[in-house]
C-alpha positions in Angstrom: -109.5 -35.6 264.3 -106.5 -35.5 262.0 -107.1 -33.8 258.7 -107.0 -36.0 255.7 -103.9 -35.6 253.5 -104.5 -33.9 250.2 -105.0 -36.1 247.3 -102.5 -35.9 244.4 -103.3 -33.3 241.7 -104.9 -35.6 239.1 -107.2 -37.1 241.7 -108.0 -33.9 243.5 -109.0 -31.9 240.4 -110.5 -34.9 238.5 -114.1 -33.9 238.8 -113.3 -30.2 238.2 -111.6 -31.0 234.8 -114.2 -33.5 233.7 -117.1 -31.1 234.5 -115.3 -28.1 232.9 -114.5 -30.1 229.8 -118.3 -30.6 229.0 -119.0 -28.9 225.6 -115.4 -28.0 225.1 -114.1 -31.4 223.8 -114.9 -33.0 220.4 -117.3 -36.0 220.5 -114.5 -38.5 219.7 -112.3 -37.0 222.5 -115.1 -37.6 225.0 -115.8 -41.1 223.8 -112.1 -42.1 223.9 -111.7 -40.7 227.5 -114.9 -42.5 228.7 -113.7 -45.8 227.0 -110.4 -45.5 228.7 -112.1 -44.8 232.1 -114.2 -48.0 231.6 -111.1 -50.0 230.6 -109.0 -49.1 233.6 -111.9 -49.3 236.0 -111.3 -53.0 235.7 -108.2 -53.7 237.7 -107.8 -57.1 236.0 -106.4 -55.0 233.0 -103.1 -54.6 234.9 -100.3 -55.3 232.5 -102.5 -54.9 229.4 -102.3 -52.0 226.9 -105.3 -49.9 226.1 -105.1 -49.0 222.4 -106.7 -45.8 221.0 -106.8 -45.4 217.2 -107.7 -42.0 215.8 -106.6 -40.3 212.5 -104.0 -37.6 212.6 -105.6 -34.3 213.5 -108.6 -35.7 215.4 -107.7 -34.4 218.9 -105.2 -36.9 220.3 -103.2 -34.3 222.3 -106.4 -33.1 224.0 -107.2 -36.6 225.1 -103.6 -37.0 226.5 -104.0 -33.7 228.4 -107.3 -34.7 230.1 -106.6 -38.5 230.6 -104.8 -38.4 233.9 -107.7 -36.4 235.5 -110.3 -38.7 234.0 -108.5 -41.8 235.3 -107.9 -40.0 238.6 -111.7 -39.8 239.2 -112.2 -43.5 239.4 -113.3 -44.5 242.9 -114.0 -41.0 244.1 -117.2 -39.0 244.8 -117.8 -35.4 243.7 -116.5 -32.7 246.1 -118.9 -30.1 247.6 -116.7 -27.4 246.0 -113.5 -27.4 243.8 -111.6 -26.3 247.0 -112.2 -29.6 248.8 -111.0 -33.1 248.1 -113.4 -35.6 246.6 -114.5 -38.3 249.0 -113.5 -42.0 248.8 -110.2 -43.7 247.9 -109.1 -43.3 244.3 -108.7 -46.5 242.3 -105.6 -45.1 240.8 -103.7 -42.8 243.2 -101.5 -40.5 241.0 -98.7 -40.1 243.5 -96.3 -40.9 240.8 -95.6 -39.2 237.5 -97.2 -39.8 234.1 -94.7 -40.8 231.4 -95.4 -39.6 227.9 -93.2 -41.2 225.2 -92.9 -39.6 221.8 -91.0 -41.1 218.8 -88.8 -38.1 218.3 -87.7 -34.8 219.8 -90.0 -32.6 217.6 -93.2 -34.4 218.8 -91.9 -34.4 222.4 -91.5 -30.6 222.2 -94.9 -30.2 220.8 -96.4 -32.3 223.6 -94.5 -30.3 226.2 -96.3 -27.1 225.1 -99.7 -28.8 225.0 -99.5 -30.7 228.3 -97.5 -28.5 230.6 -97.1 -24.8 231.5 -94.2 -23.6 229.3 -92.3 -20.3 229.4 -92.2 -20.4 225.5 -94.7 -17.9 224.2 -95.4 -20.0 221.1 -96.7 -22.9 223.3 -100.4 -23.2 224.1 -101.5 -25.4 226.9 -104.5 -27.4 225.8 -106.5 -27.0 229.1 -106.0 -23.2 229.0 -106.7 -22.9 225.3 -110.0 -24.8 225.5 -110.9 -22.8 228.7 -111.2 -26.1 230.7 -109.0 -24.3 233.2 -110.6 -20.9 233.0 -109.7 -17.3 233.6 -111.9 -17.4 236.7 -109.1 -19.5 238.3 -106.4 -17.1 239.6 -102.8 -17.7 238.8 -102.2 -19.5 242.1 -105.2 -21.8 241.5 -104.0 -22.5 237.9 -100.6 -23.6 239.2 -102.3 -26.1 241.6 -104.6 -27.5 238.8 -102.3 -27.6 235.8 -99.6 -30.3 235.5 -96.0 -29.3 236.3 -93.9 -31.3 233.9 -90.5 -31.7 232.2 -89.2 -32.8 228.9 -86.2 -35.0 229.4 -83.1 -33.2 228.0 -80.4 -35.5 229.3 -80.4 -39.3 229.1 -78.9 -39.3 232.7 -82.2 -37.8 234.0 -84.0 -41.1 233.1 -81.7 -42.9 235.5 -82.4 -40.6 238.4 -85.6 -41.5 240.4 -85.2 -38.4 242.5 -85.3 -36.1 239.4 -88.5 -37.7 238.3 -90.2 -38.1 241.7 -92.0 -34.7 242.1 -93.0 -34.2 238.5 -96.6 -34.5 237.4 -95.7 -35.4 233.7 -92.4 -36.6 232.3 -92.1 -36.3 228.5 -89.3 -38.1 226.7 -88.6 -39.1 223.1 -87.8 -42.8 222.6 -84.1 -42.1 221.7 -83.5 -41.1 225.3 -84.0 -44.7 226.3 -81.3 -46.0 224.0 -78.4 -45.3 226.5 -77.8 -45.2 230.2 -78.7 -47.7 232.9 -82.4 -46.6 233.4 -83.6 -50.2 233.5 -81.5 -51.0 236.5 -81.7 -47.5 238.2 -85.5 -47.0 238.0 -88.0 -49.0 240.1 -90.6 -50.8 238.0 -93.3 -48.8 239.7 -91.8 -45.3 239.2 -94.7 -44.2 236.9 -98.5 -44.4 237.4 -99.4 -44.0 233.7 -97.4 -44.6 230.5 -98.7 -43.0 227.3 -97.1 -43.9 224.0 -97.7 -41.4 221.2 -97.5 -42.5 217.5 -97.5 -46.1 218.6 -97.1 -47.5 215.1 -93.4 -47.5 216.1 -94.2 -50.4 218.5 -93.0 -53.1 218.5 -89.5 -51.6 217.9 -87.0 -53.2 220.2 -86.6 -50.0 222.4 -90.3 -49.5 222.8 -90.8 -53.2 223.9 -88.1 -52.7 226.6 -89.9 -49.6 227.9 -93.3 -51.2 228.1 -92.0 -54.5 229.5 -90.3 -52.6 232.3 -93.3 -50.6 233.5 -96.6 -52.2 232.3 -97.2 -54.4 235.4 -97.2 -51.3 237.7 -98.6 -48.6 235.5 -101.6 -48.2 233.2 -100.4 -48.2 229.6 -102.2 -46.4 226.7 -101.1 -46.4 223.1 -102.2 -43.8 220.5 -102.0 -44.6 216.8 -103.5 -43.5 213.5 -104.6 -47.0 212.6 -105.0 -50.2 214.7 -103.8 -52.3 211.7 -100.6 -52.7 209.8 -100.2 -53.3 206.0 -99.9 -57.0 206.7 -103.3 -57.0 208.5 -101.9 -57.6 211.9 -102.8 -55.3 214.8 -100.4 -52.7 216.2 -101.0 -54.3 219.6 -101.7 -58.0 219.4 -104.6 -59.5 221.4 -102.4 -61.1 224.0 -100.8 -57.6 224.7 -103.9 -55.5 225.0 -107.3 -54.3 223.7 -108.5 -51.8 221.1 -110.4 -49.6 223.6 -111.6 -46.9 221.1 -111.4 -46.4 217.4 -112.4 -43.5 215.2 -112.1 -44.6 211.6 -110.8 -42.2 208.9 -114.2 -42.3 207.1 -116.1 -41.4 210.3 -113.6 -38.6 211.1 -114.2 -37.0 207.7 -117.9 -37.6 207.6 -118.4 -36.0 211.1 -116.0 -33.1 210.3 -113.5 -34.0 212.9 -110.9 -33.6 210.2 -111.0 -32.2 206.7 -111.7 -34.3 203.7 -108.8 -34.9 201.3 -108.7 -33.5 197.7 -105.9 -35.4 195.9 -104.1 -33.8 193.0 -101.2 -35.5 191.2 -99.7 -33.6 188.4 -98.4 -35.5 185.4 -95.7 -34.5 182.8 -92.8 -36.2 181.0 -90.4 -33.7 182.6 -87.8 -35.2 185.0 -86.1 -31.9 185.8 -86.7 -31.5 189.6 -86.6 -27.7 189.4 -89.3 -27.7 186.7 -91.4 -30.1 188.8 -91.0 -28.0 191.9 -92.1 -24.9 189.9 -95.2 -26.7 188.6 -96.2 -27.9 192.1 -95.7 -24.4 193.6 -97.8 -22.7 190.9 -100.6 -25.1 191.6 -100.3 -24.6 195.4 -100.4 -20.9 195.0 -103.4 -21.0 192.8 -105.3 -23.2 195.3 -104.2 -20.9 198.1 -105.5 -17.8 196.4 -108.8 -19.5 195.5 -109.3 -20.7 199.1 -108.5 -17.2 200.6 -111.1 -15.7 198.2 -113.8 -18.3 198.2 -113.5 -20.1 201.5 -111.7 -17.9 204.0 -110.8 -19.3 207.4 -112.4 -18.0 210.6 -111.0 -14.8 212.2 -109.6 -13.7 208.8 -106.7 -16.2 209.1 -105.1 -16.9 205.7 -104.7 -20.4 204.3 -101.2 -21.8 204.7 -99.3 -24.5 202.8 -96.7 -27.0 204.0 -94.2 -28.8 201.7 -91.8 -31.6 202.3 -88.6 -32.1 200.3 -85.8 -34.6 200.2 -83.0 -32.5 201.8 -82.1 -29.1 203.2 -80.8 -27.9 199.9 -84.1 -28.7 198.1 -86.0 -27.1 201.0 -84.1 -23.8 200.7 -84.5 -24.0 196.9 -88.2 -24.3 197.1 -88.4 -21.5 199.7 -86.4 -19.3 197.4 -88.5 -20.1 194.3 -91.7 -19.2 196.2 -90.4 -15.9 197.4 -88.9 -15.1 194.0 -92.3 -15.4 192.4 -94.7 -14.3 195.2 -92.7 -12.7 197.9 -94.9 -9.6 198.0 -97.9 -11.8 198.7 -96.6 -13.9 201.6 -93.2 -15.4 202.4 -91.9 -18.9 202.5 -89.5 -20.4 205.1 -87.3 -23.5 205.1 -87.5 -25.0 208.6 -84.9 -27.7 209.2 -82.4 -29.1 211.8 -79.4 -27.0 210.7 -81.0 -23.7 211.8 -80.0 -22.2 215.2 -82.5 -22.5 217.9 -83.1 -18.7 218.0 -83.9 -18.8 214.3 -86.3 -21.7 214.6 -88.2 -19.9 217.5 -88.5 -16.7 215.3 -89.8 -18.8 212.4 -92.3 -20.5 214.7 -93.6 -17.2 215.9 -93.9 -16.0 212.3 -95.9 -19.1 211.4 -98.2 -18.7 214.4 -98.8 -15.0 213.7 -99.8 -15.9 210.1 -96.9 -14.1 208.4 -95.9 -17.2 206.5 -97.7 -18.6 203.4 -95.5 -21.7 202.8 -93.4 -23.6 205.3 -91.0 -26.1 203.7 -89.7 -29.0 205.9 -87.3 -31.9 205.4 -88.1 -34.2 208.3 -88.7 -31.8 211.2 -92.4 -30.9 211.5 -93.3 -33.8 209.3 -95.3 -35.2 212.2 -96.4 -33.6 215.4 -96.8 -30.0 214.0 -100.3 -28.8 214.9 -101.3 -25.6 213.1 -104.8 -25.8 211.7 -104.5 -22.9 209.1 -102.4 -25.3 207.1 -104.9 -26.6 204.5 -102.5 -27.5 201.6 -99.8 -30.2 201.7 -97.3 -30.4 198.9 -95.3 -33.6 198.5 -92.0 -32.7 196.7 -90.0 -35.9 197.5 -90.6 -39.6 197.4 -92.0 -40.6 200.8 -91.3 -44.3 201.2 -93.4 -45.1 204.3 -97.3 -45.0 204.2 -97.1 -44.0 207.9 -94.9 -41.0 207.1 -97.2 -40.1 204.2 -100.3 -40.2 206.4 -98.6 -38.1 209.1 -97.4 -35.5 206.7 -100.8 -34.9 205.0 -102.3 -34.9 208.4 -100.7 -31.5 208.9 -103.3 -30.1 206.5 -106.3 -31.9 207.9 -106.9 -30.1 211.2 -109.9 -27.9 211.3 -109.7 -24.3 212.5 -112.1 -23.7 215.4 -111.8 -20.0 215.9 -113.6 -17.4 217.9 -116.2 -17.1 215.1 -116.8 -20.8 215.2 -115.5 -23.7 213.1 -114.5 -23.2 209.5 -116.8 -23.8 206.6 -117.6 -27.4 205.8 -116.6 -26.7 202.2 -112.9 -26.4 203.1 -110.9 -29.5 202.2 -107.3 -30.5 202.6 -105.6 -30.2 199.3 -102.7 -32.6 198.7 -100.6 -31.7 195.7 -97.7 -33.8 194.2 -96.3 -35.0 190.9 -96.2 -38.5 189.4 -92.4 -38.3 189.5 -92.5 -38.8 193.3 -94.5 -42.0 193.0 -97.1 -41.4 195.8 -100.1 -43.3 194.4 -99.5 -46.4 196.5 -99.1 -44.4 199.7 -102.4 -42.6 198.9 -104.2 -46.0 198.4 -102.7 -47.3 201.7 -104.0 -44.1 203.4 -107.5 -44.5 202.1 -107.6 -48.1 203.2 -106.1 -47.3 206.7 -103.4 -50.0 206.3 -100.0 -48.7 207.2 -96.6 -50.3 207.5 -94.9 -49.9 210.9 -92.1 -47.4 210.8 -89.6 -49.4 212.9 
């Protein structure tokens, strides 16, 4: 009797990943995965978008990491051992790649580190970090279980089906779809699952083209911080798809999935930007010192702050001002697009080894930067979009879950700004979970 051909990776190890994830995922992550399983168990959903709405910092990348395995389980029965294929015919055979679309390159790079096995030492694969794929699995076994993926570097690669064919996961920022002949060159069924991150960018014209191309041959999942826009309309209209799972901002805070916000807006008649910067930095430093003393993070990790400025010149000015006053007690770095790649890698290593007390950004790292020791966000520019406001302060809302357990419930996310930057309306929009699409 001929031996059955091995199932694709996401089907073959589906039960293994689901069973090993028990107790290692947050409650909302489990609920979102189960809801998506139920949604795509109904084959009549072909062509419809499954929308998942969760606040920034509540575990979206973990869901994306596990989702192909959870969907790959449908139609199968448990295997006798992890070394044998499950029985039955999968409802969704993952013999084609998963496409993950990010709105920009920074988020695409972040996802690459979370979803795939990267040679970059600063990347931390989610399944390994959460011990869902464990040390009991030898290196060869880990290679078989973990996704082999690629982040699209060249637009031409999106027009090459052979380049995409043998990948488990393909990660691309939306701008890669602006050029080239990918619509003509790629078959409509080239992907098995399409995941859209930060889906508030939908329905931008490019995103609509992408979804229209693949949605009738692939499952499509949108992730967004809110299902509703400022005008009350849904990010995905009813004729396009369904809200499969929603974790509200209030529930996320009440259940300690993310930190509560403590809002502090300074007031003065001063319009000199340097003086305003100095006032904000003094308050940030005082909060940071108080937190390190009264509410330390697990594993003796110091509290970190992130600040956003209008341009690179201001970012470097803020970094200099911090180091001038407090350089002996922690350094500041200005992280921006003009830096050489080698410098940015060194800075990222310094951040992740807790050598930095303040990281100042312009637009890079505004969204998609996941480092839970950041518990203070300083807004030192006028953020126009409520979506960008929510994404930026979300950098300070992630909870540290260290070897000693999760951080104290008393730790909050401090957001510091000045009335000069006019952020009251953004804060009201954030609290009401009504954002304007950033198209």
